[in-house]
N, CA, C and O atoms as CSV, one atom per row, in Angstrom:
chain,resi,resn,atom,element,x,y,z
A,1,UNK,N,N,3.159,-23.037,-18.929
A,1,UNK,CA,C,1.712,-23.002,-19.116
A,1,UNK,C,C,1.260,-21.544,-19.156
A,1,UNK,O,O,1.532,-20.786,-18.225
A,2,UNK,N,N,0.586,-21.156,-20.205
A,2,UNK,CA,C,0.161,-19.776,-20.391
A,2,UNK,C,C,-1.094,-19.441,-19.608
A,2,UNK,O,O,-1.834,-20.321,-19.167
A,3,UNK,N,N,-1.311,-18.153,-19.450
A,3,UNK,CA,C,-2.514,-17.687,-18.781
A,3,UNK,C,C,-3.708,-17.846,-19.701
A,3,UNK,O,O,-3.623,-17.598,-20.904
A,4,UNK,N,N,-4.825,-18.263,-19.118
A,4,UNK,CA,C,-6.058,-18.312,-19.896
A,4,UNK,C,C,-6.619,-16.899,-19.970
A,4,UNK,O,O,-6.586,-16.153,-18.991
A,5,UNK,N,N,-7.122,-16.550,-21.112
A,5,UNK,CA,C,-7.754,-15.245,-21.264
A,5,UNK,C,C,-9.149,-15.443,-21.826
A,5,UNK,O,O,-9.434,-16.420,-22.518
A,6,UNK,N,N,-9.999,-14.497,-21.510
A,6,UNK,CA,C,-11.366,-14.524,-22.009
A,6,UNK,C,C,-11.736,-13.103,-22.394
A,6,UNK,O,O,-11.501,-12.165,-21.632
A,7,UNK,N,N,-12.300,-12.949,-23.547
A,7,UNK,CA,C,-12.713,-11.625,-24.016
A,7,UNK,C,C,-14.055,-11.287,-23.371
A,7,UNK,O,O,-14.986,-12.092,-23.377
A,8,UNK,N,N,-14.131,-10.087,-22.818
A,8,UNK,CA,C,-15.337,-9.616,-22.148
A,8,UNK,C,C,-15.709,-8.266,-22.741
A,8,UNK,O,O,-14.837,-7.449,-23.034
A,9,UNK,N,N,-16.987,-8.036,-22.913
A,9,UNK,CA,C,-17.470,-6.767,-23.450
A,9,UNK,C,C,-18.286,-6.077,-22.363
A,9,UNK,O,O,-19.160,-6.691,-21.750
A,10,UNK,N,N,-18.000,-4.804,-22.127
A,10,UNK,CA,C,-18.739,-4.006,-21.157
A,10,UNK,C,C,-19.500,-2.911,-21.894
A,10,UNK,O,O,-19.059,-2.423,-22.935
A,11,UNK,N,N,-20.634,-2.537,-21.347
A,11,UNK,CA,C,-21.387,-1.400,-21.853
A,11,UNK,C,C,-21.299,-0.290,-20.806
A,11,UNK,O,O,-21.670,-0.493,-19.650
A,12,UNK,N,N,-20.811,0.873,-21.208
A,12,UNK,CA,C,-20.647,2.005,-20.307
A,12,UNK,C,C,-21.597,3.121,-20.702
A,12,UNK,O,O,-21.858,3.336,-21.885
A,13,UNK,N,N,-22.118,3.836,-19.695
A,13,UNK,CA,C,-22.835,5.063,-20.016
A,13,UNK,C,C,-21.778,6.118,-20.369
A,13,UNK,O,O,-20.586,5.902,-20.151
A,14,UNK,N,N,-22.216,7.244,-20.909
A,14,UNK,CA,C,-21.272,8.263,-21.388
A,14,UNK,C,C,-20.321,8.742,-20.297
A,14,UNK,O,O,-19.121,8.880,-20.535
A,15,UNK,N,N,-20.847,8.994,-19.112
A,15,UNK,CA,C,-20.020,9.502,-18.020
A,15,UNK,C,C,-18.969,8.484,-17.607
A,15,UNK,O,O,-17.804,8.834,-17.415
A,16,UNK,N,N,-19.372,7.229,-17.469
A,16,UNK,CA,C,-18.425,6.185,-17.070
A,16,UNK,C,C,-17.349,5.975,-18.125
A,16,UNK,O,O,-16.184,5.768,-17.788
A,17,UNK,N,N,-17.723,6.026,-19.385
A,17,UNK,CA,C,-16.741,5.860,-20.457
A,17,UNK,C,C,-15.742,7.012,-20.455
A,17,UNK,O,O,-14.541,6.794,-20.609
A,18,UNK,N,N,-16.236,8.243,-20.281
A,18,UNK,CA,C,-15.326,9.395,-20.215
A,18,UNK,C,C,-14.375,9.251,-19.024
A,18,UNK,O,O,-13.189,9.564,-19.129
A,19,UNK,N,N,-14.902,8.778,-17.896
A,19,UNK,CA,C,-14.065,8.574,-16.714
A,19,UNK,C,C,-12.982,7.541,-16.993
A,19,UNK,O,O,-11.820,7.755,-16.647
A,20,UNK,N,N,-13.347,6.430,-17.611
A,20,UNK,CA,C,-12.370,5.391,-17.939
A,20,UNK,C,C,-11.322,5.921,-18.912
A,20,UNK,O,O,-10.132,5.648,-18.753
A,21,UNK,N,N,-11.753,6.667,-19.908
A,21,UNK,CA,C,-10.800,7.245,-20.864
A,21,UNK,C,C,-9.839,8.205,-20.158
A,21,UNK,O,O,-8.639,8.203,-20.430
A,22,UNK,N,N,-10.375,9.020,-19.256
A,22,UNK,CA,C,-9.552,9.974,-18.515
A,22,UNK,C,C,-8.568,9.241,-17.601
A,22,UNK,O,O,-7.392,9.600,-17.541
A,23,UNK,N,N,-9.047,8.216,-16.890
A,23,UNK,CA,C,-8.168,7.439,-16.013
A,23,UNK,C,C,-7.061,6.758,-16.812
A,23,UNK,O,O,-5.914,6.702,-16.369
A,24,UNK,N,N,-7.404,6.246,-17.981
A,24,UNK,CA,C,-6.425,5.570,-18.835
A,24,UNK,C,C,-5.333,6.543,-19.262
A,24,UNK,O,O,-4.148,6.210,-19.240
A,25,UNK,N,N,-5.740,7.739,-19.648
A,25,UNK,CA,C,-4.772,8.748,-20.084
A,25,UNK,C,C,-3.932,9.255,-18.916
A,25,UNK,O,O,-2.705,9.291,-19.002
A,26,UNK,N,N,-4.590,9.648,-17.823
A,26,UNK,CA,C,-3.869,10.210,-16.674
A,26,UNK,C,C,-2.949,9.184,-16.021
A,26,UNK,O,O,-1.880,9.531,-15.520
A,27,UNK,N,N,-3.369,7.919,-16.027
A,27,UNK,CA,C,-2.550,6.865,-15.443
A,27,UNK,C,C,-1.491,6.335,-16.389
A,27,UNK,O,O,-0.704,5.459,-16.031
A,28,UNK,N,N,-1.477,6.873,-17.601
A,28,UNK,CA,C,-0.511,6.464,-18.629
A,28,UNK,C,C,-0.577,4.958,-18.910
A,28,UNK,O,O,0.446,4.312,-19.140
A,29,UNK,N,N,-1.792,4.415,-18.889
A,29,UNK,CA,C,-1.990,3.006,-19.244
A,29,UNK,C,C,-1.902,2.865,-20.756
A,29,UNK,O,O,-2.189,3.811,-21.490
A,30,UNK,N,N,-1.508,1.692,-21.217
A,30,UNK,CA,C,-1.419,1.461,-22.657
A,30,UNK,C,C,-2.783,1.194,-23.268
A,30,UNK,O,O,-2.962,1.322,-24.479
A,31,UNK,N,N,-3.754,0.818,-22.424
A,31,UNK,CA,C,-5.099,0.549,-22.935
A,31,UNK,C,C,-6.109,0.686,-21.800
A,31,UNK,O,O,-5.748,0.670,-20.623
A,32,UNK,N,N,-7.377,0.820,-22.174
A,32,UNK,CA,C,-8.434,0.845,-21.168
A,32,UNK,C,C,-8.473,-0.484,-20.422
A,32,UNK,O,O,-8.764,-0.517,-19.226
A,33,UNK,N,N,-8.183,-1.577,-21.120
A,33,UNK,CA,C,-8.176,-2.895,-20.478
A,33,UNK,C,C,-7.135,-2.950,-19.363
A,33,UNK,O,O,-7.402,-3.512,-18.301
A,34,UNK,N,N,-5.952,-2.374,-19.589
A,34,UNK,CA,C,-4.923,-2.343,-18.542
A,34,UNK,C,C,-5.397,-1.542,-17.335
A,34,UNK,O,O,-5.143,-1.922,-16.192
A,35,UNK,N,N,-6.077,-0.448,-17.589
A,35,UNK,CA,C,-6.619,0.380,-16.511
A,35,UNK,C,C,-7.640,-0.408,-15.697
A,35,UNK,O,O,-7.611,-0.381,-14.466
A,36,UNK,N,N,-8.537,-1.105,-16.379
A,36,UNK,CA,C,-9.556,-1.903,-15.691
A,36,UNK,C,C,-8.896,-3.027,-14.902
A,36,UNK,O,O,-9.278,-3.279,-13.759
A,37,UNK,N,N,-7.909,-3.711,-15.491
A,37,UNK,CA,C,-7.222,-4.809,-14.796
A,37,UNK,C,C,-6.581,-4.335,-13.501
A,37,UNK,O,O,-6.727,-4.972,-12.458
A,38,UNK,N,N,-5.869,-3.211,-13.570
A,38,UNK,CA,C,-5.219,-2.712,-12.359
A,38,UNK,C,C,-6.256,-2.252,-11.337
A,38,UNK,O,O,-6.070,-2.453,-10.137
A,39,UNK,N,N,-7.328,-1.646,-11.792
A,39,UNK,CA,C,-8.399,-1.227,-10.886
A,39,UNK,C,C,-8.995,-2.432,-10.163
A,39,UNK,O,O,-9.309,-2.354,-8.975
A,40,UNK,N,N,-9.149,-3.539,-10.875
A,40,UNK,CA,C,-9.656,-4.765,-10.254
A,40,UNK,C,C,-8.684,-5.288,-9.203
A,40,UNK,O,O,-9.111,-5.739,-8.140
A,41,UNK,N,N,-7.394,-5.235,-9.482
A,41,UNK,CA,C,-6.395,-5.697,-8.515
A,41,UNK,C,C,-6.429,-4.844,-7.252
A,41,UNK,O,O,-6.346,-5.371,-6.143
A,42,UNK,N,N,-6.550,-3.537,-7.416
A,42,UNK,CA,C,-6.617,-2.634,-6.268
A,42,UNK,C,C,-7.882,-2.905,-5.465
A,42,UNK,O,O,-7.838,-2.976,-4.237
A,43,UNK,N,N,-9.001,-3.056,-6.149
A,43,UNK,CA,C,-10.263,-3.329,-5.463
A,43,UNK,C,C,-10.191,-4.641,-4.704
A,43,UNK,O,O,-10.656,-4.717,-3.566
A,44,UNK,N,N,-9.618,-5.678,-5.309
A,44,UNK,CA,C,-9.463,-6.971,-4.642
A,44,UNK,C,C,-8.641,-6.815,-3.365
A,44,UNK,O,O,-9.008,-7.369,-2.328
A,45,UNK,N,N,-7.548,-6.078,-3.421
A,45,UNK,CA,C,-6.707,-5.861,-2.244
A,45,UNK,C,C,-7.479,-5.126,-1.150
A,45,UNK,O,O,-7.377,-5.481,0.024
A,46,UNK,N,N,-8.247,-4.113,-1.523
A,46,UNK,CA,C,-9.021,-3.359,-0.536
A,46,UNK,C,C,-10.114,-4.213,0.092
A,46,UNK,O,O,-10.353,-4.120,1.296
A,47,UNK,N,N,-10.774,-5.037,-0.698
A,47,UNK,CA,C,-11.813,-5.922,-0.168
A,47,UNK,C,C,-11.201,-6.904,0.820
A,47,UNK,O,O,-11.762,-7.139,1.890
A,48,UNK,N,N,-10.061,-7.474,0.471
A,48,UNK,CA,C,-9.390,-8.417,1.369
A,48,UNK,C,C,-9.042,-7.742,2.688
A,48,UNK,O,O,-9.249,-8.323,3.753
A,49,UNK,N,N,-8.519,-6.529,2.632
A,49,UNK,CA,C,-8.200,-5.797,3.859
A,49,UNK,C,C,-9.454,-5.520,4.676
A,49,UNK,O,O,-9.447,-5.695,5.894
A,50,UNK,N,N,-10.525,-5.093,4.025
A,50,UNK,CA,C,-11.779,-4.805,4.732
A,50,UNK,C,C,-12.318,-6.059,5.401
A,50,UNK,O,O,-12.841,-5.990,6.513
A,51,UNK,N,N,-12.198,-7.197,4.742
A,51,UNK,CA,C,-12.670,-8.455,5.325
A,51,UNK,C,C,-11.868,-8.835,6.569
A,51,UNK,O,O,-12.336,-9.617,7.396
A,52,UNK,N,N,-10.667,-8.286,6.700
A,52,UNK,CA,C,-9.827,-8.551,7.868
A,52,UNK,C,C,-9.907,-7.417,8.891
A,52,UNK,O,O,-9.047,-7.303,9.765
A,53,UNK,N,N,-10.925,-6.595,8.781
A,53,UNK,CA,C,-11.184,-5.583,9.793
A,53,UNK,C,C,-10.638,-4.197,9.517
A,53,UNK,O,O,-10.912,-3.271,10.281
A,54,UNK,N,N,-9.886,-4.028,8.467
A,54,UNK,CA,C,-9.364,-2.697,8.162
A,54,UNK,C,C,-10.508,-1.822,7.660
A,54,UNK,O,O,-11.318,-2.253,6.839
A,55,UNK,N,N,-10.565,-0.591,8.160
A,55,UNK,CA,C,-11.704,0.253,7.821
A,55,UNK,C,C,-11.307,1.654,7.359
A,55,UNK,O,O,-12.179,2.462,7.039
A,56,UNK,N,N,-10.023,1.952,7.320
A,56,UNK,CA,C,-9.580,3.274,6.905
A,56,UNK,C,C,-8.496,3.141,5.849
A,56,UNK,O,O,-7.681,2.219,5.879
A,57,UNK,N,N,-8.506,4.075,4.926
A,57,UNK,CA,C,-7.482,4.121,3.889
A,57,UNK,C,C,-6.856,5.507,3.947
A,57,UNK,O,O,-7.515,6.506,3.659
A,58,UNK,N,N,-5.581,5.564,4.323
A,58,UNK,CA,C,-4.872,6.831,4.429
A,58,UNK,C,C,-3.800,6.901,3.356
A,58,UNK,O,O,-3.120,5.915,3.074
A,59,UNK,N,N,-3.659,8.070,2.767
A,59,UNK,CA,C,-2.562,8.308,1.833
A,59,UNK,C,C,-1.718,9.440,2.401
A,59,UNK,O,O,-2.235,10.370,3.021
A,60,UNK,N,N,-0.417,9.347,2.179
A,60,UNK,CA,C,0.497,10.327,2.754
A,60,UNK,C,C,1.382,10.895,1.650
A,60,UNK,O,O,1.869,10.169,0.784
A,61,UNK,N,N,1.578,12.203,1.701
A,61,UNK,CA,C,2.496,12.877,0.792
A,61,UNK,C,C,3.852,12.921,1.482
A,61,UNK,O,O,4.001,13.635,2.474
A,62,UNK,N,N,4.850,12.181,0.991
A,62,UNK,CA,C,6.142,12.139,1.673
A,62,UNK,C,C,6.888,13.474,1.679
A,62,UNK,O,O,7.740,13.704,2.537
A,63,UNK,N,N,6.574,14.341,0.737
A,63,UNK,CA,C,7.249,15.649,0.703
A,63,UNK,C,C,6.740,16.578,1.792
A,63,UNK,O,O,7.515,17.326,2.388
A,64,UNK,N,N,5.427,16.533,2.054
A,64,UNK,CA,C,4.834,17.477,3.006
A,64,UNK,C,C,4.375,16.804,4.294
A,64,UNK,O,O,4.025,17.484,5.259
A,65,UNK,N,N,4.374,15.483,4.314
A,65,UNK,CA,C,3.818,14.697,5.419
A,65,UNK,C,C,2.321,14.915,5.583
A,65,UNK,O,O,1.739,14.507,6.589
A,66,UNK,N,N,1.695,15.554,4.604
A,66,UNK,CA,C,0.247,15.711,4.644
A,66,UNK,C,C,-0.428,14.357,4.463
A,66,UNK,O,O,0.065,13.495,3.736
A,67,UNK,N,N,-1.556,14.185,5.130
A,67,UNK,CA,C,-2.312,12.936,5.026
A,67,UNK,C,C,-3.740,13.232,4.615
A,67,UNK,O,O,-4.295,14.281,4.941
A,68,UNK,N,N,-4.317,12.303,3.903
A,68,UNK,CA,C,-5.727,12.368,3.527
A,68,UNK,C,C,-6.332,10.995,3.740
A,68,UNK,O,O,-5.690,9.973,3.496
A,69,UNK,N,N,-7.562,10.984,4.193
A,69,UNK,CA,C,-8.292,9.728,4.333
A,69,UNK,C,C,-9.194,9.571,3.117
A,69,UNK,O,O,-9.899,10.502,2.728
A,70,UNK,N,N,-9.164,8.398,2.532
A,70,UNK,CA,C,-10.049,8.078,1.417
A,70,UNK,C,C,-11.177,7.229,1.974
A,70,UNK,O,O,-10.939,6.162,2.541
A,71,UNK,N,N,-12.397,7.701,1.812
A,71,UNK,CA,C,-13.558,6.969,2.307
A,71,UNK,C,C,-13.991,5.973,1.234
A,71,UNK,O,O,-14.267,6.344,0.094
A,72,UNK,N,N,-14.043,4.706,1.624
A,72,UNK,CA,C,-14.483,3.644,0.723
A,72,UNK,C,C,-15.775,3.077,1.309
A,72,UNK,O,O,-15.722,2.274,2.241
A,73,UNK,N,N,-16.939,3.481,0.779
A,73,UNK,CA,C,-18.213,3.055,1.359
A,73,UNK,C,C,-18.330,1.538,1.519
A,73,UNK,O,O,-18.942,1.067,2.478
A,74,UNK,N,N,-17.765,0.783,0.613
A,74,UNK,CA,C,-17.865,-0.676,0.669
A,74,UNK,C,C,-17.210,-1.235,1.932
A,74,UNK,O,O,-17.594,-2.313,2.387
A,75,UNK,N,N,-16.231,-0.532,2.510
A,75,UNK,CA,C,-15.586,-1.005,3.738
A,75,UNK,C,C,-16.619,-1.259,4.833
A,75,UNK,O,O,-16.523,-2.240,5.571
A,76,UNK,N,N,-17.604,-0.372,4.934
A,76,UNK,CA,C,-18.632,-0.553,5.967
A,76,UNK,C,C,-19.449,-1.807,5.729
A,76,UNK,O,O,-19.857,-2.474,6.680
A,77,UNK,N,N,-19.692,-2.135,4.470
A,77,UNK,CA,C,-20.478,-3.325,4.150
A,77,UNK,C,C,-19.711,-4.607,4.433
A,77,UNK,O,O,-20.314,-5.628,4.764
A,78,UNK,N,N,-18.401,-4.566,4.307
A,78,UNK,CA,C,-17.583,-5.769,4.442
A,78,UNK,C,C,-16.995,-5.952,5.831
A,78,UNK,O,O,-16.482,-7.023,6.153
A,79,UNK,N,N,-17.065,-4.925,6.648
A,79,UNK,CA,C,-16.439,-4.957,7.964
A,79,UNK,C,C,-17.018,-6.077,8.808
A,79,UNK,O,O,-18.235,-6.234,8.908
A,80,UNK,N,N,-16.139,-6.843,9.405
A,80,UNK,CA,C,-16.575,-7.906,10.320
A,80,UNK,C,C,-16.803,-7.300,11.690
A,80,UNK,O,O,-15.982,-6.530,12.188
A,81,UNK,N,N,-17.907,-7.650,12.281
A,81,UNK,CA,C,-18.249,-7.100,13.601
A,81,UNK,C,C,-17.683,-7.984,14.679
A,81,UNK,O,O,-17.857,-7.700,15.865
């Protein structure tokens, strides 16, 4: 059984379109649609984590052991008290 697909059209302002084009190129995606799909998957994962009480996102550079925290404003909105 194949996946159902639906064609969707988005309207972007100039800045958002340039950002999407840049992300598509830098991420080496084959299309803007692939970039958007993966971005949706990442966002879904982050929302699920936030709904389970996670409130921080840390990234680590394995070569230097340097760490950075990524602030996701939506985490505060989704955090369960």
